[in-house]
C-alpha positions in Angstrom: -23.1 -7.2 14.3 -23.5 -6.0 10.7 -20.6 -6.2 8.4 -19.2 -2.9 7.1 -19.0 -2.1 3.5 -15.7 -1.5 1.6 -15.1 1.8 -0.1 -13.5 1.6 -3.5 -12.0 4.6 -5.2 -12.2 4.7 -9.0 -10.2 7.2 -11.0 -11.8 7.2 -14.4 -11.0 8.9 -17.7 -14.3 8.9 -19.5 -14.4 9.4 -23.3 -18.0 8.9 -24.6 -17.7 9.8 -28.2 -21.3 8.8 -28.9 -22.6 11.5 -26.5 -19.6 14.0 -26.7 -18.8 13.6 -23.0 -15.2 13.7 -21.9 -14.5 13.9 -18.2 -12.0 12.9 -15.5 -14.0 11.4 -12.6 -13.0 10.3 -9.2 -15.7 8.1 -7.6 -15.8 6.7 -4.1 -18.2 3.7 -4.3 -19.3 1.9 -1.1 -19.4 -1.9 -1.8 -22.0 -3.7 0.4 -20.6 -7.0 1.9 -23.1 -9.0 -0.1 -22.3 -7.2 -3.4 -20.4 -9.1 -6.0 -17.5 -7.6 -8.0 -19.6 -7.9 -11.2 -22.5 -5.9 -9.6 -20.0 -3.2 -8.5 -18.6 -3.1 -12.0 -22.1 -2.7 -13.5 -22.8 0.2 -11.1 -19.6 2.0 -12.0 -20.1 1.5 -15.8 -23.7 2.6 -15.6 -22.6 5.8 -13.9 -20.1 6.4 -16.7 -22.5 5.6 -19.5 -25.2 7.9 -17.9 -22.8 10.6 -16.8 -24.4 14.0 -16.9 -24.5 17.1 -14.6 -26.6 16.2 -11.5 -25.7 12.5 -11.5 -25.3 10.7 -8.1 -25.3 7.3 -6.5 -28.1 6.6 -4.1 -27.2 7.8 -0.6 -28.5 4.5 0.8 -26.4 2.4 -1.4 -27.7 -0.8 -2.9 -30.0 -1.4 0.0 -32.0 1.8 -0.5 -35.5 0.6 -1.3 -37.1 3.9 -2.3 -34.2 5.3 -4.3 -32.6 4.3 -7.6 -29.1 3.0 -7.6 -28.2 6.1 -9.6 -30.2 9.2 -10.4 -29.8 12.4 -12.4 -31.4 15.6 -11.1 -31.8 18.9 -12.9 -30.9 22.3 -11.5 -34.3 22.6 -9.8 -33.7 19.3 -7.9 -36.2 17.4 -10.1 -35.2 13.8 -10.9 -34.9 13.5 -14.7 -33.5 9.9 -14.8 -33.9 6.8 -12.6 -31.1 4.3 -13.3 -31.4 0.8 -11.9 -28.7 -1.8 -11.7 -29.2 -5.6 -11.5 -32.6 -7.2 -11.6 -35.2 -4.9 -9.9 -38.7 -6.0 -9.2 -41.6 -5.1 -11.5 -43.1 -3.0 -8.7 -39.9 -1.0 -8.4 -39.7 -0.4 -12.2 -43.4 0.5 -12.3 -42.9 3.1 -9.5 -39.7 4.4 -11.2 -41.4 4.8 -14.6 -44.4 6.6 -13.1 -42.3 9.1 -11.1 -39.5 9.8 -13.5 -39.4 10.8 -17.2 -36.6 8.3 -18.1 -35.7 4.9 -16.6 -32.7 2.9 -17.7 -31.5 -0.5 -16.4 -28.0 -1.9 -16.5 -27.5 -5.5 -15.6 -25.3 -8.6 -15.6 -28.3 -10.7 -16.4 -29.5 -11.9 -19.8 -32.4 -9.9 -21.1 -34.5 -12.9 -21.9 -34.2 -14.0 -18.2 -35.3 -10.5 -17.0 -38.2 -10.5 -19.4 -39.3 -14.0 -18.2 -39.2 -12.9 -14.6 -41.2 -9.8 -15.2 -43.6 -11.1 -17.8 -47.3 -10.4 -17.0 -46.4 -7.8 -14.4 -47.6 -4.3 -14.5 -44.8 -1.9 -15.4 -45.7 1.6 -16.6 -44.1 2.4 -20.0 -42.1 -0.8 -19.9 -41.4 -0.4 -23.7 -39.6 2.9 -22.9 -37.2 1.3 -20.3 -33.9 0.6 -22.0 -31.9 -2.3 -20.7 -28.1 -2.6 -21.2 -26.9 -6.1 -20.5 -23.2 -6.7 -19.9 -22.0 -10.2 -20.9 -20.5 -12.4 -18.2 -17.2 -12.9 -20.0 -16.7 -9.1 -20.2 -17.4 -8.6 -16.4 -15.2 -11.6 -15.5 -12.3 -10.1 -17.4 -12.7 -6.8 -15.4 -13.2 -8.5 -12.0 -9.4 -8.9 -11.3 -9.0 -5.2 -11.9 -11.4 -4.1 -9.1 -9.1 -3.0 -6.3 -9.5 -0.6 -3.4 -8.1 2.1 -5.7 -8.6 1.5 -9.5 -7.6 3.6 -12.4 -9.6 2.9 -15.6 -10.1 4.5 -19.0 -13.7 4.0 -20.1 -14.5 4.8 -23.7 -17.7 4.4 -25.8 -17.6 4.8 -29.5 -20.1 3.6 -32.1 -22.1 1.6 -29.5 -19.0 -0.2 -28.3 -17.6 0.0 -24.8 -13.8 -0.2 -24.1 -12.3 -0.4 -20.7 -8.5 0.0 -20.5 -7.0 -1.0 -17.2 -3.6 -2.4 -16.2 -2.4 -2.5 -19.8 -5.3 -4.6 -20.9 -8.2 -3.4 -23.1 -11.5 -5.2 -22.4 -14.4 -4.4 -24.7 -18.0 -5.3 -25.4 -20.7 -4.1 -27.8 -23.5 -2.0 -26.3 -27.0 -2.7 -27.5 -29.6 -1.2 -25.2 -33.0 -2.8 -25.8 -36.5 -2.1 -24.5 -37.5 -4.1 -21.5 -40.5 -5.2 -23.5 -41.6 -4.5 -27.1 -44.8 -2.5 -27.2 -47.2 -2.1 -24.2 -46.6 -4.7 -21.5 
Protein backbone atom coordinates (compact mmCIF):
# COMPACT_ATOMS: atom_id res chain seq x y z
CA UNK A 1 0.00 0.00 0.00
CA UNK A 2 1.35 3.43 -1.01
CA UNK A 3 1.93 6.04 1.64
CA UNK A 4 -0.26 9.11 1.41
CA UNK A 5 1.18 12.59 1.15
CA UNK A 6 0.75 15.27 3.77
CA UNK A 7 -0.94 18.55 2.90
CA UNK A 8 0.77 21.65 4.26
CA UNK A 9 -0.96 25.00 4.33
CA UNK A 10 1.22 28.08 3.92
CA UNK A 11 -0.16 31.52 4.65
CA UNK A 12 2.33 33.83 2.99
CA UNK A 13 2.78 37.56 2.94
CA UNK A 14 4.88 38.18 -0.15
CA UNK A 15 6.73 41.46 -0.62
CA UNK A 16 8.97 41.28 -3.69
CA UNK A 17 10.40 44.78 -3.93
CA UNK A 18 12.69 43.78 -6.81
CA UNK A 19 9.67 42.96 -9.02
CA UNK A 20 7.01 45.16 -7.39
CA UNK A 21 4.88 42.16 -6.34
CA UNK A 22 2.96 42.39 -3.06
CA UNK A 23 0.46 39.61 -2.36
CA UNK A 24 -1.19 37.62 0.41
CA UNK A 25 -1.07 33.98 -0.64
CA UNK A 26 -2.60 30.86 0.81
CA UNK A 27 -1.01 27.71 -0.58
CA UNK A 28 -2.00 24.12 -0.03
CA UNK A 29 1.06 22.08 -0.87
CA UNK A 30 1.01 18.28 -0.98
CA UNK A 31 4.22 16.83 0.41
CA UNK A 32 5.16 13.45 -1.01
CA UNK A 33 6.25 10.91 1.66
CA UNK A 34 9.76 10.81 0.15
CA UNK A 35 10.06 14.62 0.00
CA UNK A 36 12.43 16.27 2.45
CA UNK A 37 11.50 19.42 4.33
CA UNK A 38 14.27 21.26 2.44
CA UNK A 39 12.79 20.27 -0.93
CA UNK A 40 9.32 21.42 0.19
CA UNK A 41 10.80 24.76 1.30
CA UNK A 42 12.53 25.20 -2.07
CA UNK A 43 9.22 24.52 -3.88
CA UNK A 44 7.36 27.08 -1.76
CA UNK A 45 10.07 29.72 -2.13
CA UNK A 46 10.32 29.11 -5.89
CA UNK A 47 6.56 29.71 -6.11
CA UNK A 48 6.95 32.99 -4.20
CA UNK A 49 9.94 34.20 -6.20
CA UNK A 50 8.22 33.38 -9.50
CA UNK A 51 4.74 34.50 -8.44
CA UNK A 52 2.74 35.94 -11.35
CA UNK A 53 -0.81 35.60 -12.66
CA UNK A 54 -1.29 32.08 -14.04
CA UNK A 55 1.20 30.36 -11.70
CA UNK A 56 0.40 26.85 -10.46
CA UNK A 57 2.03 23.81 -8.92
CA UNK A 58 2.00 20.66 -11.05
CA UNK A 59 -1.22 18.69 -10.68
CA UNK A 60 0.84 15.51 -10.42
CA UNK A 61 3.06 16.82 -7.63
CA UNK A 62 6.75 16.04 -7.54
CA UNK A 63 6.21 12.68 -9.24
CA UNK A 64 4.78 14.20 -12.46
CA UNK A 65 7.25 13.29 -15.19
CA UNK A 66 5.81 15.36 -18.04
CA UNK A 67 5.03 18.53 -16.10
CA UNK A 68 7.20 21.13 -14.40
CA UNK A 69 7.11 21.43 -10.64
CA UNK A 70 5.62 24.91 -11.17
CA UNK A 71 4.42 26.56 -14.33
CA UNK A 72 3.07 29.90 -15.42
CA UNK A 73 0.44 30.13 -18.16
CA UNK A 74 -0.83 33.21 -19.94
CA UNK A 75 -4.51 34.01 -20.48
CA UNK A 76 -4.61 31.85 -23.63
CA UNK A 77 -3.42 28.82 -21.65
CA UNK A 78 0.03 28.87 -23.25
CA UNK A 79 2.86 27.98 -20.86
CA UNK A 80 5.23 30.95 -20.54
CA UNK A 81 7.53 29.63 -17.80
CA UNK A 82 8.67 26.15 -16.74
CA UNK A 83 10.05 26.19 -13.20
CA UNK A 84 11.97 23.16 -11.99
CA UNK A 85 12.94 22.29 -8.43
CA UNK A 86 15.78 20.06 -7.28
CA UNK A 87 18.14 18.36 -9.70
CA UNK A 88 16.27 17.51 -12.91
CA UNK A 89 17.81 15.38 -15.63
CA UNK A 90 19.41 16.89 -18.72
CA UNK A 91 16.65 15.33 -20.83
CA UNK A 92 13.97 17.04 -18.74
CA UNK A 93 15.71 20.45 -18.95
CA UNK A 94 16.23 20.00 -22.70
CA UNK A 95 12.54 19.21 -23.23
CA UNK A 96 11.51 22.14 -21.02
CA UNK A 97 13.73 24.62 -22.83
CA UNK A 98 12.51 23.50 -26.24
CA UNK A 99 8.83 23.76 -25.28
CA UNK A 100 8.74 26.91 -23.12
CA UNK A 101 10.14 30.42 -23.59
CA UNK A 102 11.61 30.63 -20.08
CA UNK A 103 13.01 27.92 -17.80
CA UNK A 104 14.19 28.50 -14.22
CA UNK A 105 15.64 26.07 -11.71
CA UNK A 106 15.54 26.38 -7.90
CA UNK A 107 17.61 23.93 -5.94
CA UNK A 108 19.13 22.97 -2.62
CA UNK A 109 22.20 21.66 -4.47
CA UNK A 110 25.43 23.50 -5.20
CA UNK A 111 25.65 24.84 -8.74
CA UNK A 112 29.03 23.26 -9.42
CA UNK A 113 27.60 19.81 -8.55
CA UNK A 114 24.65 20.36 -10.91
CA UNK A 115 26.96 21.50 -13.66
CA UNK A 116 29.21 18.49 -13.19
CA UNK A 117 26.26 16.07 -13.32
CA UNK A 118 24.91 17.69 -16.52
CA UNK A 119 28.22 18.40 -18.25
CA UNK A 120 28.40 17.13 -21.81
CA UNK A 121 24.64 16.56 -21.98
CA UNK A 122 22.48 18.17 -24.64
CA UNK A 123 20.33 20.93 -23.10
CA UNK A 124 18.64 23.40 -25.43
CA UNK A 125 19.53 27.03 -24.51
CA UNK A 126 21.28 25.88 -21.30
CA UNK A 127 22.94 29.29 -21.00
CA UNK A 128 19.46 30.88 -20.65
CA UNK A 129 18.31 28.60 -17.81
CA UNK A 130 18.79 30.55 -14.58
CA UNK A 131 19.59 28.55 -11.45
CA UNK A 132 18.92 29.81 -7.93
CA UNK A 133 20.73 27.79 -5.26
CA UNK A 134 19.55 28.00 -1.66
CA UNK A 135 22.39 27.37 0.80
CA UNK A 136 21.99 24.42 3.18
CA UNK A 137 22.31 26.54 6.37
CA UNK A 138 19.45 28.79 5.19
CA UNK A 139 17.19 25.78 4.50
CA UNK A 140 18.16 24.07 7.79
CA UNK A 141 17.18 27.24 9.68
CA UNK A 142 13.74 27.16 8.02
CA UNK A 143 13.07 23.42 8.46
CA UNK A 144 11.83 23.64 12.09
CA UNK A 145 9.24 26.18 10.88
CA UNK A 146 7.59 23.78 8.41
CA UNK A 147 4.36 22.73 10.07
CA UNK A 148 1.01 21.52 8.78
CA UNK A 149 -0.05 25.20 8.89
CA UNK A 150 2.71 27.77 8.55
CA UNK A 151 2.56 31.54 8.42
CA UNK A 152 5.57 33.17 6.76
CA UNK A 153 6.52 36.63 5.58
CA UNK A 154 8.66 36.34 2.45
CA UNK A 155 10.46 39.42 1.17
CA UNK A 156 12.95 40.02 -1.61
CA UNK A 157 14.85 43.27 -1.79
CA UNK A 158 18.06 44.08 -3.65
CA UNK A 159 18.62 40.41 -4.56
CA UNK A 160 18.32 39.29 -0.95
CA UNK A 161 15.63 36.96 0.41
CA UNK A 162 14.21 37.37 3.91
CA UNK A 163 11.81 34.89 5.51
CA UNK A 164 10.27 35.93 8.80
CA UNK A 165 8.58 33.16 10.75
CA UNK A 166 7.92 32.60 14.44
CA UNK A 167 9.73 35.77 15.46
CA UNK A 168 12.88 34.78 13.59
CA UNK A 169 14.20 36.39 10.43
CA UNK A 170 16.21 34.06 8.21
CA UNK A 171 17.90 35.47 5.14
CA UNK A 172 20.14 34.63 2.21
CA UNK A 173 21.48 36.44 -0.85
CA UNK A 174 19.88 35.51 -4.17
CA UNK A 175 22.25 35.16 -7.09
CA UNK A 176 20.61 33.36 -10.02
CA UNK A 177 23.29 32.15 -12.42
CA UNK A 178 23.09 30.49 -15.85
CA UNK A 179 23.17 26.71 -15.80
CA UNK A 180 26.15 26.93 -18.19
CA UNK A 181 28.03 29.91 -19.58
CA UNK A 182 27.61 30.17 -23.35
CA UNK A 183 26.35 27.30 -25.54
CA UNK A 184 26.49 23.93 -23.79
